[in-house]
C-alpha positions, 0 to 999 in steps of 0.5 A: 963958274956954276956951283954943283950939288955934291951928295957927300959933301952935301952930307959933311955939311949937314951932320957937322951943322947937327953936330955944332946945334947938338942933334942927334940923328934920331933927334932930327928924323923926328922932327921930318918924320923920317927914320935916322937911317934915312937922316945917316944915308943923307949925311952918308952922301948914300941918300939925296936929300928931297927938297920938303927935307932940306927946307925944313932941316935949312929951319931946324938947323937955322941954317941957309940951302946956299950954305947945306947945299954949295957949302957959302956960308950963310948961317944964319943967325950965326947965334948959340942955342936958346937957353930955352933950347937947351934945355928942351935939349936935354928934357927930350932925353929924359926918362918918365921918372926924370920927366916927371921930377922936373913936371914937380919942381917946374910946378914947385917954381912958378907958384912961387912968388916971382923974387 
């Protein structure tokens, strides 16, 4: 049986895996150099996702194109995001004041000898 692309199902899978990987639409949009409205349109099936964006989404979300297009369960390396990825995602949402404080703490910690 031939698999048929369905934009609405593609969008549902995209939204589900984006949330599972703890990304916001805004974060995905930033990585794709598009608007968050475009990401929303992909997720609702209003707009088909260009191949170049699918390729990048697969890298960002660590899934295969087969999974996004057809739901073939081929999530790549079904691992939790690394500790570094989790830290980076938390820092992305900080304001300038908090970023400055975090930077100061990192500088202090890195100057300390390893335990």
